[in-house]
N, C-alpha and C positions, 0 to 999 in steps of 0.2 A: 552505669558510672563503675570506671575502673578502679578494683581495689591492688593494693602493689602486695606481691609477691615476695615476702622476707626469709621463704623458708629456701631460696637458692643462694647459691654465693655470692653472685650480683640481686640482689634487689632488684624487680623492677616491672613493668606493665604491659611489656610488647612482647610476652610468650619466648622468652628468650629461650629455650628447655627448647623449643622446636625449632632454634635455629643454631646446629651445630657448630658449624663453620664459625658465624658472627661469634656466639660463646664462647670458644676454645680460644679466638681473636681477645677477645673484650679479657677474659679469665690470663692469658698472657701479658696484658697491658697492667692489669690492677697491682700486683707485688709491685711494678716499678712507680705506680700511684703512690702506693703506702709505703713503698722507702723514699719517695720525695718529701712527703707528708712529713714524715720523720724527721729529713732531715732539714725540711724550708719551711715547716709547720710553727705552729706556735713552741715559742722557747719556752723551756723547763717546766711545760703543765702537761707531758703526754701521757704522766701517768696518773692521774686525778681523772676521779668522777666527776664529770660537768651534766650540771641540768640543762639536758637540750632538749630543743622540737625537734623530732619526726615527722615525719608526711606519711599517712592512712591511708589517704585516698589522696585522687587528683582533681577533685572539687575545691570549691572553695570556702567549702565548710569543714570539712572532715579531713583536713591536709596534717593537725600539729596534734603529734600525740608526746606527749611531755614525760619523761625519765631520766634518770643519770648514767651516765654512760662515759670511758673512757675515749676520747678522740680518737683514737685510733682503731675503734672499734667501732663507730658511729656506720653504721649503714649507709652508703653512699648507696646511689644506682639509679637506674637510669628510668626516667619518669615522664609521661607526656600525657596531655591533657586527650580528653574521650575523643575520639575520629567521628566526625559529624557527617549524616549517609548525605549523599549524592552534595558533596560541595565544591561551589564553583569559583573558578575564579574571579575577581569583584572588583581589580584595576587593570589598567593598562590596556596594549592593543591583545591582547587577549582573552580578553572578561567575557563570561558568560562559559567559557570550556570549563570540563572538568579538570579541578587543582592535581598536580601530578602527585604519583605516588613514589616514583622513580625520579633519577635526575635526569631531565634532557640534555642530548650530548653538546648541545651548542653552547650551555649555559653552565658545564662543568667545572670549568674554572673559576669562573665569578661565583656561583657559589661555594666552594671548596674556600677559598679565598673573604667571604662573608665570616665561613663559620671558625673559619681558620683564627680571626684576627679576633671576634668574637669571644672565640676559647681562649685566648691567650690576656686577656684582661683578668679572667676565674682565677688562674694562681698566682698570678702577675700581684693580688692586691692582699691575698697573704703573704705570700715571702715581704710585701714590703709592710707589713703590721707581724710580723713574726716576736718582734722583740718587747711589744707595749704591755705583755703582759706582766711584766716588771716594772713597771710601774701605773701600775692601776690606780685608780683614785678610789675604786670599791670593788668587793665581791660580785656586786650587781652588774658593774662594767665588764669586771671580767669577761662572766660568763656571757654578754654579751657580745660582746669582741668574739669568744668561742661562737658563739651560734652563728656569725655572720661569715667566718671562717671557714667553718664545717660545708655551709650555705655554698660558698663561693667553691669549693669543694666539686662539690655536687655537681654546678654549672659547669664545670668543667668538661666530670662527665656525661654531662646531656651532650657537649658540642663531642667528643670522642666518639662517640656511640655515635654519631650521625657520620663522622668520617669513617668510622671501621665499617657500619651498617651498608654505603651508599656510595665511596670512593675508591673502594679497592684498595692496590697494594699503596697508592699515593697517598689515601687517606691514612693508611696507618703510618707511614712516613711523620704524616704531620700530625700525628697525635704522638708520637714520640717526641715530636720537637718541640710539643709544649711540653714536656719537662725538663729540657735542655736547654730551655732558654731563662734566665733569670732576671726579675726585677733589679735593675741599676746594673750589671752585667756593662763591663765596659768592651770584652769583645762578645760575648751573646747576649744584645739586652733585650727586652721586653718589646710587640712590637709599636703601642705607641708612646711616645713620650711624655704621659699624665703619671703610668705604670714606671716608671724609673726612678719616680720623684720618691723622694726619702719621706716614711713618717716614722718619726722619730718620738712623735708627743702625742697625747691625746687631745688635742686641738687641734693638728693637724688632722687623727681619724677621725674626728666628728665633724669637720667640713667636709675629709673628705667623701665618709657615708653620707653626708648630707648633699652634697654638688657633684661627687666621680658617680655613685653609684647611681643618681638621678640621670645623670647621661646615661647610664646603663640600662634605667627603665625605658628610655624612649629609644635607644637602640634595640632591644631588646623590642618594645611595642611594634617598631617598624618592621623586621624579620617575623614577627606573630601573623602579621597581613600575607606572607609570604605564599606562592602561588605552589611551593613545594612543601607539600600540607605536613611533613616529617619537622621540618625545619619547626615550622608555624605552632605546628601542637605543641614543641618541646618549650617553645618561646612562652606559648601562653602559660605552661604551671610553672615554669621560672619566676614567672613576673608577680605569682603568689608571695614566694621570698621574698625575692627583690624590696617588696614592698617594708616589710621588716627590719632592712638594711639602712634605708632612707630617714626612717622611724628612728631608729637609734643616733645617727645623727642630728638630726634634729629636736631633740628631747638632751641629746646631751650636752647644744648650744645652747638651749632655753636653760638648764640648769645652771650653766655656766655663765652667763647672761647676768640673771635672776642673783645668783650671789654675789657678782658686783654689784649691782644695785643696792643688794641689801648691805651693802659695805659703805659702798655711798653715803645711803641712806643712817646708817649707826653713826657711821663718820663726821657726817656734814661736809664731805668733801669730794669734790669732782676730780681732782689733784691723778693724775697717771700714778705720779711715787706714792702718793699714801695709800692706794687702793693697792699697788703691787706690796708696799711694805705689810701690808693686812695680809699677801696671803692671794691675792684673787688679782685678776686679768681687765686691766684697762679698758673701756671701749672703744678705745682707740687700737689697740693690739688688734683688737678681735675684729674689728674692722680691716686691718689688712688683710688679716688672715683669711677673711669672707675674699678681698681682692685677688689673693693670689691664687686659692681654688679654682674659683668661679672661673677665671680667667685662664687657668691651666685647663679645665674642664672645656669651654670651649673651641676648643681649634679640635678636639676628640669627633666634633660631627660633620668636618671635613670643610671642604671651600664653600661660600657661597655659591658661587656659580660651578655645574658639576655635570660634566656629560656624563660621566661615571652612575651619576644618582638619575641622569636622565633614562639612562640605558636599564637602570637596573629597574626603574619605576615602568618603564614601558616595556621590557617583556616581563612582569609581573614579580620578580625578585623580591624586592622592598619596599613595601609603599610606605605611605606617612602612615603615622599614628595615630590610632581610630581611626583608619580611612572610613568608616560608615560616616563620618560625622559632617564628611564634603558632600555635594550636589554632582560633580562632575568625577567620574571614578578612570575617566581615559585624559582629560587636560594633554589635547595635543595641540592645537592650537589657542591657547592661553596663555596669559601675560602675567607676571609677576613682580609689584615693583619692592623692589631695594634700593640700600643707597649703593652708590659708588664710585668709586676715586681715579682717576684720572687725568695725567698733569697735573699734580699738586692741587686738583680740586674735587671735592664730596658732592654730588649731584643724584637727584634723582633718575630713577633707570627703569627699564620694564626688560625682563628676561624670559624668555617661557619656562612657564612654570615648571615644565619636568626638570627642566636646569637649575631649579628654584628649590628642588627637595631637602638637601641640605637646610637650605637656611629656611625654611618653614618647618621643619622639626627641629632645628636652634631656638626658632622666634615660642616655638612650644616649650620647652626646656628653659626659657625665659620666664617665662610668665609662671611655670609651677615655681623655679626657684623664687621666686620675688613672695610669694606666697605665705614661707617662712619668714622674709625681713619684715612683711607686714603683721605677722604676728608677735617678735620680738620688738617693734615698733612699739603697737600696743602696749606690751609688758614694760617696756621704757616708761611709757608715757604714765600709766597706771602707779609707778612709784614715784611721779612727779617731778620728773627731766624730760620736759618739753625742748628742750633747747637742743637734746639728742636725738638723731637716726642713725638705725645703718641704712647700707644702699648695697643694690650692684655696681659695682664700675662699669662704665660703658662698654659694647661689644665687639669696642675696637681697642680695647685696650690689652697691651701684653700680647698681641696674638703674635701665632709661627706661621700662619696656615689661611689662606683666601687673599681678599682685597687689601685686608688688613693689618698683612702681614710686616714685621718688621718696620711700621710706622710708627713714629713720634705722637701717636695719640693719647691725652694725660687720661683719667678715671671719672673726667666727666663726658669724653668724647670732643676734646680740645684738641684739633692741631699744634703739636707746639717745636717751635726748635729743637735742630736734634741736641745739641747742646744742653741748653733747659732742661728739655725731656731727662736726658739722663744723669744732670744734676738733681732731680725731686722723683725719681722712679724709685730711690729707696726711703722714701719718705711713703710712700705708697702701698709698699710694701713689708714682711718680716726682718727686720734689721737681723744682722749677728747678735747686738746687742738683747733684740726684743727675744730671739731663740733660745741666748742661754739664760734668761730669764724664764722665760717658759720652761725647758727644764729644768731649773731648779725646782719648780713646784711639782714635778716628776715624781713624787715621793710614793712607791707602794704601799699601799690600806691592803692588809688583809681579813682586816677586823671585822665580821658581820656590820657590825655596830656601829663603823663610824666611814666616812666620809673625806675626802681630802681638801684641804680647806679655797680650793677655787671654784669650788662647783658644788649644789645645792644636792641633798639627796633626793633621787627620786617619789617623785607621788604617791607611787603606786608598783607594787610588784610585778612579777611573773606570772602568769596562768594561776591569781589569785594567793598568790604565795605573799607572804609578809614580806616586808623590803628586806627584814636583817635576816630572812631565809637562808643557808647555806647553800647557797648554789653552787659554789665549786669546795668539793670535799679537798682541803690538803693534809688531814690527819694521815 
């Protein structure tokens, strides 16, 4: 079991001190990262002590040590899961051969693109969320935001390490570019569209951490299967931190829904106007935010039929999440059934399994998202509102990539005439008035004993601390 060396300038468990060339390269990049963090990280709270968790080892049981630290002094570093002896490639055409400890020349550009794309999402989310501290619903939530932010920063470090260590000058240039692009920048935006969406309110933050970070989970799971062992081990450790981000999203949405239900019960009304007047968010508006962030996240998986995905699987670069669950790890002459759309008709189609890897991963993601939906619906029924239920929109709705791109399917997957779809789309997504109302609720609450009107208090504190613990020292 690897312990993490926190005595060095860059904490790590890769014996960095014995690779002076790599150490110098990363130490050259480090001040640029800290400058980016100062400029683009959480606004207004850089000088305060925050109760944060830091990894102390890379096993599942020992990765969390808690203490107060100023965010710019957080010990970002390079942490890989322990290396397994005699590990073999376990999917694709080279199954059974030793995993790669260096990048094969034939796959250099493809692997670099995969790492850069993943790496670009990490600082993007920090940039998207940088102003949220000014409208936090509680000190508890403020701390959770900062925990997510510093871990996204460390995930950037994870990808930058791979670029520096294995891709030479090209990798160093790509690492520089990761700090030069900015979320929402018109001239130099982040690579993936969802990571250029503004997150100006906490409803969007909770939805993002539930839906978009869950996409991150499945991308990391796929890369954790890679035959390029340093990438696989890097992603295996990142998954332990990613789980917290999704938990922040699920618990935040749960508390938001519960507050709404409490008021519906208290006021004996399900009227959206009544609920809004009482300072909470009606279920119809919550559904609209689910529709927006779920549909935005679906495109991150890519096209349903993809030769790039087929090639990545065949060459052992990127597998299916939890590849061990499948019986056939080669999938050379097998097929997968999907829905297709040609000449105005939806029909069942069978495509080569390798070409359907994006869709296989997306379906696993959808099933995972539905777990939270079911929990929220049980909560709604617990309060006695049998007629209400939340749901995921159809995977055909509001797509910009793949088979369903730019087609007028409604939230139930029905094909509509374009003019009718254009009239209805605003009823399925947050309107300008909805956003204006949500922003009116976003009033900063820094008293540890209080929580904003639109969300309930958490059920328990962090690391056995009291709910009203001073998670951020503001004095």
